[in-house]
PDB file of N, H, CA, C and O in Angstrom:
ATOM      1  N   MET A   1     -16.249 -60.215-129.521  1.00  0.00           N
ATOM      2  CA  MET A   1     -17.542 -60.647-129.961  1.00  0.00           C
ATOM      3  C   MET A   1     -17.937 -61.953-129.260  1.00  0.00           C
ATOM      4  O   MET A   1     -19.085 -62.120-128.847  1.00  0.00           O
ATOM      5  N   LEU A   2     -16.976 -62.874-129.130  1.00  0.00           N
ATOM      6  H   LEU A   2     -16.044 -62.738-129.466  1.00  0.00           H
ATOM      7  CA  LEU A   2     -17.287 -64.132-128.462  1.00  0.00           C
ATOM      8  C   LEU A   2     -17.767 -63.913-127.035  1.00  0.00           C
ATOM      9  O   LEU A   2     -18.732 -64.538-126.594  1.00  0.00           O
ATOM     10  N   ARG A   3     -17.105 -63.044-126.329  1.00  0.00           N
ATOM     11  H   ARG A   3     -16.321 -62.536-126.687  1.00  0.00           H
ATOM     12  CA  ARG A   3     -17.482 -62.797-124.928  1.00  0.00           C
ATOM     13  C   ARG A   3     -18.818 -62.079-124.830  1.00  0.00           C
ATOM     14  O   ARG A   3     -19.544 -62.246-123.850  1.00  0.00           O
ATOM     15  N   GLU A   4     -19.143 -61.288-125.830  1.00  0.00           N
ATOM     16  H   GLU A   4     -18.553 -61.153-126.626  1.00  0.00           H
ATOM     17  CA  GLU A   4     -20.425 -60.591-125.848  1.00  0.00           C
ATOM     18  C   GLU A   4     -21.571 -61.574-126.124  1.00  0.00           C
ATOM     19  O   GLU A   4     -22.616 -61.516-125.476  1.00  0.00           O
ATOM     20  N   LEU A   5     -21.366 -62.470-127.086  1.00  0.00           N
ATOM     21  H   LEU A   5     -20.517 -62.517-127.613  1.00  0.00           H
ATOM     22  CA  LEU A   5     -22.418 -63.424-127.451  1.00  0.00           C
ATOM     23  C   LEU A   5     -22.478 -64.619-126.515  1.00  0.00           C
ATOM     24  O   LEU A   5     -23.518 -65.268-126.404  1.00  0.00           O
ATOM     25  N   CYS A   6     -21.389 -64.911-125.852  1.00  0.00           N
ATOM     26  H   CYS A   6     -20.544 -64.384-125.942  1.00  0.00           H
ATOM     27  CA  CYS A   6     -21.334 -66.045-124.909  1.00  0.00           C
ATOM     28  C   CYS A   6     -20.684 -65.585-123.610  1.00  0.00           C
ATOM     29  O   CYS A   6     -19.546 -65.953-123.317  1.00  0.00           O
ATOM     30  N   PRO A   7     -21.402 -64.784-122.836  1.00  0.00           N
ATOM     31  CA  PRO A   7     -20.786 -64.254-121.614  1.00  0.00           C
ATOM     32  C   PRO A   7     -20.463 -65.323-120.582  1.00  0.00           C
ATOM     33  O   PRO A   7     -19.584 -65.133-119.742  1.00  0.00           O
ATOM     34  N   HIS A   8     -21.165 -66.439-120.640  1.00  0.00           N
ATOM     35  H   HIS A   8     -21.880 -66.594-121.322  1.00  0.00           H
ATOM     36  CA  HIS A   8     -20.914 -67.553-119.730  1.00  0.00           C
ATOM     37  C   HIS A   8     -20.432 -68.731-120.566  1.00  0.00           C
ATOM     38  O   HIS A   8     -20.860 -68.903-121.708  1.00  0.00           O
ATOM     39  N   VAL A   9     -19.564 -69.520-120.014  1.00  0.00           N
ATOM     40  H   VAL A   9     -19.217 -69.380-119.087  1.00  0.00           H
ATOM     41  CA  VAL A   9     -18.967 -70.613-120.774  1.00  0.00           C
ATOM     42  C   VAL A   9     -20.000 -71.671-121.143  1.00  0.00           C
ATOM     43  O   VAL A   9     -19.942 -72.225-122.241  1.00  0.00           O
ATOM     44  N   VAL A  10     -20.931 -71.959-120.262  1.00  0.00           N
ATOM     45  H   VAL A  10     -20.978 -71.509-119.370  1.00  0.00           H
ATOM     46  CA  VAL A  10     -21.854 -73.066-120.490  1.00  0.00           C
ATOM     47  C   VAL A  10     -23.073 -72.714-121.340  1.00  0.00           C
ATOM     48  O   VAL A  10     -23.779 -73.613-121.797  1.00  0.00           O
ATOM     49  N   ASP A  11     -23.326 -71.457-121.555  1.00  0.00           N
ATOM     50  H   ASP A  11     -22.752 -70.727-121.184  1.00  0.00           H
ATOM     51  CA  ASP A  11     -24.457 -71.090-122.398  1.00  0.00           C
ATOM     52  C   ASP A  11     -24.075 -69.888-123.247  1.00  0.00           C
ATOM     53  O   ASP A  11     -22.950 -69.396-123.170  1.00  0.00           O
ATOM     54  N   GLY A  12     -24.978 -69.440-124.021  1.00  0.00           N
ATOM     55  H   GLY A  12     -25.892 -69.841-124.084  1.00  0.00           H
ATOM     56  CA  GLY A  12     -24.708 -68.291-124.873  1.00  0.00           C
ATOM     57  C   GLY A  12     -25.640 -68.284-126.061  1.00  0.00           C
ATOM     58  O   GLY A  12     -26.496 -69.157-126.207  1.00  0.00           O
ATOM     59  N   ARG A  13     -25.465 -67.307-126.892  1.00  0.00           N
ATOM     60  H   ARG A  13     -24.770 -66.598-126.774  1.00  0.00           H
ATOM     61  CA  ARG A  13     -26.339 -67.152-128.048  1.00  0.00           C
ATOM     62  C   ARG A  13     -25.819 -67.845-129.297  1.00  0.00           C
ATOM     63  O   ARG A  13     -26.467 -67.809-130.343  1.00  0.00           O
ATOM     64  N   LEU A  14     -24.660 -68.473-129.196  1.00  0.00           N
ATOM     65  H   LEU A  14     -24.134 -68.503-128.346  1.00  0.00           H
ATOM     66  CA  LEU A  14     -24.084 -69.177-130.343  1.00  0.00           C
ATOM     67  C   LEU A  14     -24.172 -70.681-130.142  1.00  0.00           C
ATOM     68  O   LEU A  14     -23.933 -71.172-129.039  1.00  0.00           O
ATOM     69  N   PRO A  15     -24.516 -71.425-131.205  1.00  0.00           N
ATOM     70  CA  PRO A  15     -24.446 -72.885-131.093  1.00  0.00           C
ATOM     71  C   PRO A  15     -23.004 -73.331-130.847  1.00  0.00           C
ATOM     72  O   PRO A  15     -22.057 -72.614-131.169  1.00  0.00           O
ATOM     73  N   VAL A  16     -22.858 -74.505-130.281  1.00  0.00           N
ATOM     74  H   VAL A  16     -23.627 -75.087-130.019  1.00  0.00           H
ATOM     75  CA  VAL A  16     -21.540 -75.014-129.913  1.00  0.00           C
ATOM     76  C   VAL A  16     -20.600 -75.056-131.112  1.00  0.00           C
ATOM     77  O   VAL A  16     -19.447 -74.640-130.991  1.00  0.00           O
ATOM     78  N   TRP A  17     -21.046 -75.536-132.247  1.00  0.00           N
ATOM     79  H   TRP A  17     -21.982 -75.874-132.345  1.00  0.00           H
ATOM     80  CA  TRP A  17     -20.163 -75.680-133.403  1.00  0.00           C
ATOM     81  C   TRP A  17     -19.676 -74.320-133.900  1.00  0.00           C
ATOM     82  O   TRP A  17     -18.539 -74.204-134.357  1.00  0.00           O
ATOM     83  N   ILE A  18     -20.520 -73.295-133.817  1.00  0.00           N
ATOM     84  H   ILE A  18     -21.443 -73.390-133.446  1.00  0.00           H
ATOM     85  CA  ILE A  18     -20.090 -71.952-134.234  1.00  0.00           C
ATOM     86  C   ILE A  18     -19.087 -71.395-133.232  1.00  0.00           C
ATOM     87  O   ILE A  18     -18.104 -70.760-133.615  1.00  0.00           O
ATOM     88  N   ARG A  19     -19.338 -71.635-131.954  1.00  0.00           N
ATOM     89  H   ARG A  19     -20.136 -72.151-131.643  1.00  0.00           H
ATOM     90  CA  ARG A  19     -18.423 -71.158-130.922  1.00  0.00           C
ATOM     91  C   ARG A  19     -17.045 -71.804-131.073  1.00  0.00           C
ATOM     92  O   ARG A  19     -16.025 -71.126-130.952  1.00  0.00           O
ATOM     93  N   ASN A  20     -17.014 -73.106-131.338  1.00  0.00           N
ATOM     94  H   ASN A  20     -17.843 -73.657-131.437  1.00  0.00           H
ATOM     95  CA  ASN A  20     -15.736 -73.794-131.534  1.00  0.00           C
ATOM     96  C   ASN A  20     -15.004 -73.258-132.754  1.00  0.00           C
ATOM     97  O   ASN A  20     -13.792 -73.046-132.707  1.00  0.00           O
ATOM     98  N   LEU A  21     -15.721 -73.040-133.837  1.00  0.00           N
ATOM     99  H   LEU A  21     -16.706 -73.212-133.875  1.00  0.00           H
ATOM    100  CA  LEU A  21     -15.116 -72.472-135.035  1.00  0.00           C
ATOM    101  C   LEU A  21     -14.589 -71.066-134.773  1.00  0.00           C
ATOM    102  O   LEU A  21     -13.508 -70.708-135.240  1.00  0.00           O
ATOM    103  N   ALA A  22     -15.345 -70.275-134.033  1.00  0.00           N
ATOM    104  H   ALA A  22     -16.223 -70.566-133.653  1.00  0.00           H
ATOM    105  CA  ALA A  22     -14.914 -68.912-133.719  1.00  0.00           C
ATOM    106  C   ALA A  22     -13.625 -68.925-132.893  1.00  0.00           C
ATOM    107  O   ALA A  22     -12.723 -68.125-133.139  1.00  0.00           O
ATOM    108  N   TYR A  23     -13.539 -69.821-131.925  1.00  0.00           N
ATOM    109  H   TYR A  23     -14.272 -70.471-131.725  1.00  0.00           H
ATOM    110  CA  TYR A  23     -12.305 -69.914-131.140  1.00  0.00           C
ATOM    111  C   TYR A  23     -11.130 -70.326-132.018  1.00  0.00           C
ATOM    112  O   TYR A  23     -10.022 -69.820-131.841  1.00  0.00           O
ATOM    113  N   ARG A  24     -11.352 -71.225-132.948  1.00  0.00           N
ATOM    114  H   ARG A  24     -12.252 -71.636-133.092  1.00  0.00           H
ATOM    115  CA  ARG A  24     -10.276 -71.622-133.858  1.00  0.00           C
ATOM    116  C   ARG A  24      -9.784 -70.431-134.670  1.00  0.00           C
ATOM    117  O   ARG A  24      -8.580 -70.246-134.848  1.00  0.00           O
ATOM    118  N   LEU A  25     -10.708 -69.638-135.155  1.00  0.00           N
ATOM    119  H   LEU A  25     -11.686 -69.788-135.011  1.00  0.00           H
ATOM    120  CA  LEU A  25     -10.320 -68.455-135.939  1.00  0.00           C
ATOM    121  C   LEU A  25      -9.584 -67.433-135.086  1.00  0.00           C
ATOM    122  O   LEU A  25      -8.594 -66.849-135.527  1.00  0.00           O
ATOM    123  N   VAL A  26     -10.060 -67.217-133.874  1.00  0.00           N
ATOM    124  H   VAL A  26     -10.864 -67.692-133.516  1.00  0.00           H
ATOM    125  CA  VAL A  26      -9.397 -66.265-132.967  1.00  0.00           C
ATOM    126  C   VAL A  26      -7.987 -66.739-132.641  1.00  0.00           C
ATOM    127  O   VAL A  26      -7.053 -65.938-132.598  1.00  0.00           O
ATOM    128  N   LEU A  27      -7.832 -68.047-132.409  1.00  0.00           N
ATOM    129  H   LEU A  27      -8.591 -68.698-132.443  1.00  0.00           H
ATOM    130  CA  LEU A  27      -6.507 -68.577-132.079  1.00  0.00           C
ATOM    131  C   LEU A  27      -5.564 -68.572-133.280  1.00  0.00           C
ATOM    132  O   LEU A  27      -4.346 -68.555-133.100  1.00  0.00           O
ATOM    133  N   LEU A  28      -6.091 -68.586-134.481  1.00  0.00           N
ATOM    134  H   LEU A  28      -7.080 -68.600-134.628  1.00  0.00           H
ATOM    135  CA  LEU A  28      -5.230 -68.424-135.657  1.00  0.00           C
ATOM    136  C   LEU A  28      -4.657 -67.018-135.707  1.00  0.00           C
ATOM    137  O   LEU A  28      -3.522 -66.818-136.138  1.00  0.00           O
ATOM    138  N   GLN A  29      -5.442 -66.050-135.267  1.00  0.00           N
ATOM    139  H   GLN A  29      -6.364 -66.213-134.917  1.00  0.00           H
ATOM    140  CA  GLN A  29      -4.979 -64.656-135.258  1.00  0.00           C
ATOM    141  C   GLN A  29      -4.070 -64.360-134.075  1.00  0.00           C
ATOM    142  O   GLN A  29      -3.146 -63.555-134.190  1.00  0.00           O
ATOM    143  N   SER A  30      -4.318 -64.992-132.956  1.00  0.00           N
ATOM    144  H   SER A  30      -5.069 -65.646-132.862  1.00  0.00           H
ATOM    145  CA  SER A  30      -3.543 -64.736-131.731  1.00  0.00           C
ATOM    146  C   SER A  30      -3.142 -66.061-131.092  1.00  0.00           C
ATOM    147  O   SER A  30      -3.674 -66.415-130.040  1.00  0.00           O
ATOM    148  N   PRO A  31      -2.229 -66.791-131.693  1.00  0.00           N
ATOM    149  CA  PRO A  31      -1.894 -68.133-131.176  1.00  0.00           C
ATOM    150  C   PRO A  31      -1.083 -68.143-129.888  1.00  0.00           C
ATOM    151  O   PRO A  31      -0.952 -69.191-129.255  1.00  0.00           O
ATOM    152  N   ASP A  32      -0.536 -67.001-129.488  1.00  0.00           N
ATOM    153  H   ASP A  32      -0.642 -66.150-130.003  1.00  0.00           H
ATOM    154  CA  ASP A  32       0.343 -66.963-128.314  1.00  0.00           C
ATOM    155  C   ASP A  32      -0.271 -66.250-127.122  1.00  0.00           C
ATOM    156  O   ASP A  32       0.456 -65.677-126.309  1.00  0.00           O
ATOM    157  N   GLU A  33      -1.586 -66.272-126.999  1.00  0.00           N
ATOM    158  H   GLU A  33      -2.176 -66.737-127.659  1.00  0.00           H
ATOM    159  CA  GLU A  33      -2.251 -65.639-125.865  1.00  0.00           C
ATOM    160  C   GLU A  33      -2.786 -66.719-124.925  1.00  0.00           C
ATOM    161  O   GLU A  33      -3.785 -67.372-125.227  1.00  0.00           O
ATOM    162  N   PRO A  34      -2.122 -66.902-123.795  1.00  0.00           N
ATOM    163  CA  PRO A  34      -2.525 -67.965-122.870  1.00  0.00           C
ATOM    164  C   PRO A  34      -3.977 -67.857-122.402  1.00  0.00           C
ATOM    165  O   PRO A  34      -4.647 -68.876-122.236  1.00  0.00           O
ATOM    166  N   ALA A  35      -4.466 -66.640-122.189  1.00  0.00           N
ATOM    167  H   ALA A  35      -3.922 -65.813-122.323  1.00  0.00           H
ATOM    168  CA  ALA A  35      -5.843 -66.488-121.722  1.00  0.00           C
ATOM    169  C   ALA A  35      -6.835 -67.013-122.756  1.00  0.00           C
ATOM    170  O   ALA A  35      -7.814 -67.670-122.401  1.00  0.00           O
ATOM    171  N   LEU A  36      -6.590 -66.731-124.011  1.00  0.00           N
ATOM    172  H   LEU A  36      -5.795 -66.197-124.299  1.00  0.00           H
ATOM    173  CA  LEU A  36      -7.466 -67.243-125.073  1.00  0.00           C
ATOM    174  C   LEU A  36      -7.369 -68.757-125.205  1.00  0.00           C
ATOM    175  O   LEU A  36      -8.375 -69.434-125.417  1.00  0.00           O
ATOM    176  N   LEU A  37      -6.162 -69.283-125.081  1.00  0.00           N
ATOM    177  H   LEU A  37      -5.344 -68.733-124.909  1.00  0.00           H
ATOM    178  CA  LEU A  37      -5.980 -70.733-125.142  1.00  0.00           C
ATOM    179  C   LEU A  37      -6.758 -71.428-124.028  1.00  0.00           C
ATOM    180  O   LEU A  37      -7.416 -72.444-124.254  1.00  0.00           O
ATOM    181  N   ARG A  38      -6.674 -70.867-122.827  1.00  0.00           N
ATOM    182  H   ARG A  38      -6.140 -70.042-122.644  1.00  0.00           H
ATOM    183  CA  ARG A  38      -7.396 -71.461-121.689  1.00  0.00           C
ATOM    184  C   ARG A  38      -8.909 -71.353-121.871  1.00  0.00           C
ATOM    185  O   ARG A  38      -9.649 -72.284-121.554  1.00  0.00           O
ATOM    186  N   GLU A  39      -9.355 -70.217-122.381  1.00  0.00           N
ATOM    187  H   GLU A  39      -8.754 -69.461-122.639  1.00  0.00           H
ATOM    188  CA  GLU A  39     -10.786 -70.011-122.611  1.00  0.00           C
ATOM    189  C   GLU A  39     -11.313 -71.017-123.649  1.00  0.00           C
ATOM    190  O   GLU A  39     -12.378 -71.605-123.467  1.00  0.00           O
ATOM    191  N   ALA A  40     -10.567 -71.202-124.719  1.00  0.00           N
ATOM    192  H   ALA A  40      -9.702 -70.724-124.868  1.00  0.00           H
ATOM    193  CA  ALA A  40     -10.961 -72.170-125.747  1.00  0.00           C
ATOM    194  C   ALA A  40     -10.957 -73.588-125.178  1.00  0.00           C
ATOM    195  O   ALA A  40     -11.855 -74.376-125.475  1.00  0.00           O
ATOM    196  N   ALA A  41      -9.966 -73.913-124.375  1.00  0.00           N
ATOM    197  H   ALA A  41      -9.237 -73.273-124.134  1.00  0.00           H
ATOM    198  CA  ALA A  41      -9.889 -75.244-123.765  1.00  0.00           C
ATOM    199  C   ALA A  41     -11.063 -75.485-122.832  1.00  0.00           C
ATOM    200  O   ALA A  41     -11.654 -76.565-122.831  1.00  0.00           O
ATOM    201  N   GLN A  42     -11.396 -74.486-122.047  1.00  0.00           N
ATOM    202  H   GLN A  42     -10.916 -73.608-122.048  1.00  0.00           H
ATOM    203  CA  GLN A  42     -12.518 -74.618-121.129  1.00  0.00           C
ATOM    204  C   GLN A  42     -13.815 -74.825-121.909  1.00  0.00           C
ATOM    205  O   GLN A  42     -14.647 -75.646-121.524  1.00  0.00           O
ATOM    206  N   ASN A  43     -13.985 -74.091-122.992  1.00  0.00           N
ATOM    207  H   ASN A  43     -13.309 -73.424-123.304  1.00  0.00           H
ATOM    208  CA  ASN A  43     -15.166 -74.226-123.820  1.00  0.00           C
ATOM    209  C   ASN A  43     -15.257 -75.638-124.409  1.00  0.00           C
ATOM    210  O   ASN A  43     -16.322 -76.255-124.389  1.00  0.00           O
ATOM    211  N   LEU A  44     -14.149 -76.140-124.926  1.00  0.00           N
ATOM    212  H   LEU A  44     -13.284 -75.639-124.942  1.00  0.00           H
ATOM    213  CA  LEU A  44     -14.156 -77.473-125.535  1.00  0.00           C
ATOM    214  C   LEU A  44     -14.416 -78.578-124.518  1.00  0.00           C
ATOM    215  O   LEU A  44     -15.114 -79.547-124.814  1.00  0.00           O
ATOM    216  N   SER A  45     -13.864 -78.436-123.339  1.00  0.00           N
ATOM    217  H   SER A  45     -13.296 -77.648-123.098  1.00  0.00           H
ATOM    218  CA  SER A  45     -13.994 -79.498-122.338  1.00  0.00           C
ATOM    219  C   SER A  45     -15.421 -79.674-121.849  1.00  0.00           C
ATOM    220  O   SER A  45     -15.760 -80.721-121.298  1.00  0.00           O
ATOM    221  N   LEU A  46     -16.256 -78.674-122.039  1.00  0.00           N
ATOM    222  H   LEU A  46     -15.981 -77.823-122.486  1.00  0.00           H
ATOM    223  CA  LEU A  46     -17.646 -78.768-121.595  1.00  0.00           C
ATOM    224  C   LEU A  46     -18.546 -79.506-122.579  1.00  0.00           C
ATOM    225  O   LEU A  46     -19.709 -79.771-122.274  1.00  0.00           O
ATOM    226  N   HIS A  47     -18.027 -79.836-123.742  1.00  0.00           N
ATOM    227  H   HIS A  47     -17.082 -79.621-123.989  1.00  0.00           H
ATOM    228  CA  HIS A  47     -18.895 -80.372-124.786  1.00  0.00           C
ATOM    229  C   HIS A  47     -18.538 -81.792-125.198  1.00  0.00           C
ATOM    230  O   HIS A  47     -18.526 -82.126-126.383  1.00  0.00           O
ATOM    231  N   GLY A  48     -18.253 -82.603-124.225  1.00  0.00           N
ATOM    232  H   GLY A  48     -18.262 -82.332-123.263  1.00  0.00           H
ATOM    233  CA  GLY A  48     -18.075 -84.025-124.481  1.00  0.00           C
ATOM    234  C   GLY A  48     -16.641 -84.485-124.506  1.00  0.00           C
ATOM    235  O   GLY A  48     -15.721 -83.694-124.712  1.00  0.00           O
ATOM    236  N   PRO A  49     -16.459 -85.782-124.294  1.00  0.00           N
ATOM    237  CA  PRO A  49     -15.114 -86.344-124.201  1.00  0.00           C
ATOM    238  C   PRO A  49     -14.353 -86.347-125.527  1.00  0.00           C
ATOM    239  O   PRO A  49     -13.133 -86.509-125.532  1.00  0.00           O
ATOM    240  N   ASP A  50     -15.044 -86.172-126.634  1.00  0.00           N
ATOM    241  H   ASP A  50     -16.036 -86.041-126.629  1.00  0.00           H
ATOM    242  CA  ASP A  50     -14.358 -86.127-127.931  1.00  0.00           C
ATOM    243  C   ASP A  50     -13.364 -84.974-128.006  1.00  0.00           C
ATOM    244  O   ASP A  50     -12.393 -85.035-128.760  1.00  0.00           O
ATOM    245  N   TRP A  51     -13.602 -83.941-127.236  1.00  0.00           N
ATOM    246  H   TRP A  51     -14.391 -83.892-126.624  1.00  0.00           H
ATOM    247  CA  TRP A  51     -12.781 -82.730-127.306  1.00  0.00           C
ATOM    248  C   TRP A  51     -11.731 -82.661-126.201  1.00  0.00           C
ATOM    249  O   TRP A  51     -10.938 -81.720-126.171  1.00  0.00           O
ATOM    250  N   ASP A  52     -11.708 -83.630-125.299  1.00  0.00           N
ATOM    251  H   ASP A  52     -12.352 -84.394-125.323  1.00  0.00           H
ATOM    252  CA  ASP A  52     -10.815 -83.571-124.139  1.00  0.00           C
ATOM    253  C   ASP A  52      -9.335 -83.525-124.522  1.00  0.00           C
ATOM    254  O   ASP A  52      -8.564 -82.803-123.890  1.00  0.00           O
ATOM    255  N   GLY A  53      -8.933 -84.262-125.521  1.00  0.00           N
ATOM    256  H   GLY A  53      -9.560 -84.849-126.035  1.00  0.00           H
ATOM    257  CA  GLY A  53      -7.529 -84.251-125.943  1.00  0.00           C
ATOM    258  C   GLY A  53      -7.100 -82.905-126.478  1.00  0.00           C
ATOM    259  O   GLY A  53      -6.005 -82.429-126.177  1.00  0.00           O
ATOM    260  N   ILE A  54      -7.958 -82.291-127.268  1.00  0.00           N
ATOM    261  H   ILE A  54      -8.848 -82.677-127.512  1.00  0.00           H
ATOM    262  CA  ILE A  54      -7.641 -80.966-127.819  1.00  0.00           C
ATOM    263  C   ILE A  54      -7.622 -79.931-126.700  1.00  0.00           C
ATOM    264  O   ILE A  54      -6.760 -79.053-126.679  1.00  0.00           O
ATOM    265  N   ALA A  55      -8.568 -80.032-125.771  1.00  0.00           N
ATOM    266  H   ALA A  55      -9.268 -80.746-125.788  1.00  0.00           H
ATOM    267  CA  ALA A  55      -8.604 -79.105-124.639  1.00  0.00           C
ATOM    268  C   ALA A  55      -7.339 -79.236-123.791  1.00  0.00           C
ATOM    269  O   ALA A  55      -6.784 -78.231-123.349  1.00  0.00           O
ATOM    270  N   ALA A  56      -6.886 -80.455-123.563  1.00  0.00           N
ATOM    271  H   ALA A  56      -7.337 -81.272-123.922  1.00  0.00           H
ATOM    272  CA  ALA A  56      -5.667 -80.675-122.781  1.00  0.00           C
ATOM    273  C   ALA A  56      -4.454 -80.086-123.501  1.00  0.00           C
ATOM    274  O   ALA A  56      -3.576 -79.507-122.861  1.00  0.00           O
ATOM    275  N   GLU A  57      -4.400 -80.227-124.805  1.00  0.00           N
ATOM    276  H   GLU A  57      -5.113 -80.698-125.325  1.00  0.00           H
ATOM    277  CA  GLU A  57      -3.284 -79.662-125.579  1.00  0.00           C
ATOM    278  C   GLU A  57      -3.295 -78.136-125.518  1.00  0.00           C
ATOM    279  O   GLU A  57      -2.238 -77.517-125.386  1.00  0.00           O
ATOM    280  N   LEU A  58      -4.456 -77.532-125.611  1.00  0.00           N
ATOM    281  H   LEU A  58      -5.315 -78.034-125.718  1.00  0.00           H
ATOM    282  CA  LEU A  58      -4.549 -76.072-125.509  1.00  0.00           C
ATOM    283  C   LEU A  58      -4.107 -75.589-124.123  1.00  0.00           C
ATOM    284  O   LEU A  58      -3.416 -74.577-124.003  1.00  0.00           O
ATOM    285  N   THR A  59      -4.509 -76.318-123.088  1.00  0.00           N
ATOM    286  H   THR A  59      -5.070 -77.140-123.186  1.00  0.00           H
ATOM    287  CA  THR A  59      -4.102 -75.955-121.725  1.00  0.00           C
ATOM    288  C   THR A  59      -2.596 -76.098-121.562  1.00  0.00           C
ATOM    289  O   THR A  59      -1.954 -75.252-120.940  1.00  0.00           O
ATOM    290  N   ARG A  60      -2.033 -77.164-122.116  1.00  0.00           N
ATOM    291  H   ARG A  60      -2.555 -77.851-122.621  1.00  0.00           H
ATOM    292  CA  ARG A  60      -0.587 -77.367-122.040  1.00  0.00           C
ATOM    293  C   ARG A  60       0.155 -76.232-122.743  1.00  0.00           C
ATOM    294  O   ARG A  60       1.153 -75.728-122.227  1.00  0.00           O
ATOM    295  N   ARG A  61      -0.327 -75.832-123.912  1.00  0.00           N
ATOM    296  H   ARG A  61      -1.138 -76.242-124.331  1.00  0.00           H
ATOM    297  CA  ARG A  61       0.310 -74.726-124.638  1.00  0.00           C
ATOM    298  C   ARG A  61       0.223 -73.420-123.850  1.00  0.00           C
ATOM    299  O   ARG A  61       1.170 -72.633-123.844  1.00  0.00           O
ATOM    300  N   ALA A  62      -0.904 -73.190-123.190  1.00  0.00           N
ATOM    301  H   ALA A  62      -1.673 -73.829-123.194  1.00  0.00           H
ATOM    302  CA  ALA A  62      -1.060 -71.984-122.378  1.00  0.00           C
ATOM    303  C   ALA A  62      -0.062 -71.986-121.217  1.00  0.00           C
ATOM    304  O   ALA A  62       0.556 -70.963-120.923  1.00  0.00           O
ATOM    305  N   GLU A  63       0.091 -73.123-120.569  1.00  0.00           N
ATOM    306  H   GLU A  63      -0.411 -73.954-120.807  1.00  0.00           H
ATOM    307  CA  GLU A  63       1.049 -73.224-119.462  1.00  0.00           C
ATOM    308  C   GLU A  63       2.478 -73.019-119.946  1.00  0.00           C
ATOM    309  O   GLU A  63       3.289 -72.373-119.283  1.00  0.00           O
ATOM    310  N   GLU A  64       2.766 -73.576-121.100  1.00  0.00           N
ATOM    311  H   GLU A  64       2.107 -74.101-121.639  1.00  0.00           H
ATOM    312  CA  GLU A  64       4.105 -73.432-121.687  1.00  0.00           C
ATOM    313  C   GLU A  64       4.404 -71.957-122.013  1.00  0.00           C
ATOM    314  O   GLU A  64       5.508 -71.475-121.760  1.00  0.00           O
ATOM    315  N   LEU A  65       3.432 -71.260-122.566  1.00  0.00           N
ATOM    316  H   LEU A  65       2.535 -71.652-122.772  1.00  0.00           H
ATOM    317  CA  LEU A  65       3.620 -69.848-122.901  1.00  0.00           C
ATOM    318  C   LEU A  65       3.785 -68.995-121.629  1.00  0.00           C
ATOM    319  O   LEU A  65       4.579 -68.054-121.607  1.00  0.00           O
ATOM    320  N   GLU A  66       3.042 -69.329-120.594  1.00  0.00           N
ATOM    321  H   GLU A  66       2.398 -70.093-120.612  1.00  0.00           H
ATOM    322  CA  GLU A  66       3.148 -68.573-119.345  1.00  0.00           C
ATOM    323  C   GLU A  66       4.481 -68.818-118.647  1.00  0.00           C
ATOM    324  O   GLU A  66       4.984 -67.945-117.940  1.00  0.00           O
ATOM    325  N   ALA A  67       5.050 -69.998-118.844  1.00  0.00           N
ATOM    326  H   ALA A  67       4.641 -70.707-119.418  1.00  0.00           H
ATOM    327  CA  ALA A  67       6.330 -70.333-118.205  1.00  0.00           C
ATOM    328  C   ALA A  67       7.502 -69.571-118.830  1.00  0.00           C
ATOM    329  O   ALA A  67       8.546 -69.409-118.199  1.00  0.00           O
ATOM    330  N   ARG A  68       7.331 -69.122-120.028  1.00  0.00           N
ATOM    331  H   ARG A  68       6.483 -69.255-120.540  1.00  0.00           H
ATOM    332  CA  ARG A  68       8.428 -68.401-120.711  1.00  0.00           C
ATOM    333  C   ARG A  68       8.686 -67.066-120.116  1.00  0.00           C
ATOM    334  O   ARG A  68       9.571 -66.345-120.578  1.00  0.00           O
TER     335      ARG A  68
END
């Protein structure tokens, strides 16, 4: 659903706060999917420096999962 409503990372039919909440819910269901972690990190990094730390942590977790 996220990819359908927001086919591009920088725009979409969902407001930013709904998109961030949706990614949080998706990651609760699938916490070990590196592609989803990277997608969520990329989404967060586009919306201001307040989210940079969380985006970096998501990217680190994705790299860690891929290294296994």
